Phi, psi and omega in degrees: 000134177258148176249113181259123185234129175252117182277150179172191177248142177284159176104146184300324183293342179258353190312314185250029179270160178299331179293341177264018181305321180299319179289317182296317183293338181261004183304312179295314180300321183291344178297326184237003184222159178280124179231142178260122172247098183306134180271048178225166175288154185317310186294347180249015185305322182297327179298326180287337183259347186306317181277350181266311183264099188253002180208164178297323180298317178294320180300327180293345176253020177262128176240114182251125177254128185209163178289152180212119180286342182276359177239149179282153177304132180099357178243153171216160182216136177265129179226162178219136171069029180259156172293172187287341184055030177090358179283117187295324178295317178293318176306316180298319179295311180304313180298317184281325180264357173063033174198152175256004181277073175216165183272135176235140171247105182274124185248120184294141177229001183274142177289167176236157176283168177303332179277357178097003180281141179295137181239074183293134180296146178296157186312317183289349181247003182300313181300314178298323180293308185288330178272355178283151181280146174296144171283157182306320179295321180293317179300320177298322178296316179296318180295321178293318179297329182301330178294319177293321179295319175302315178298319181296318179296316178299322179293316177304313184292318186274318188244354177102161183298314184300318177299313180298316180298319181289331180277324189251344181269000000 
């Protein structure tokens, strides 16, 4: 059994923000499948999973979908066993389930230059960026990407992590 988790912040005011990318990216998948949307703020995501994921074996079947500033909007990457890279929600999960050995689907939220280079916001503007709402064009990109993310999750479940990584990364 896999545990699919979409990270974000609860509440209407955060609904269409970049910080809710994990939840937005799983909207299609959640229509027909069980998905966990922690009813906690991003930085406390691990507390919501602490009583659910009780062993390393269970953690290996955890798939966490979240926003990522290190990837451009419209891209996603599947990783396993990585550090948080500064993502507070992922840090909270690692701390609370006491392992980093779980699957993450990192969904890009950073803009790109006309030449396609990632244009990550400077440190002092990160909070405004991630808590800012998606523009309609950006939201359309996330909605389109959610179909690929659904396929990637289905591949992980049916054919394994390595197959999904080779197909989608």
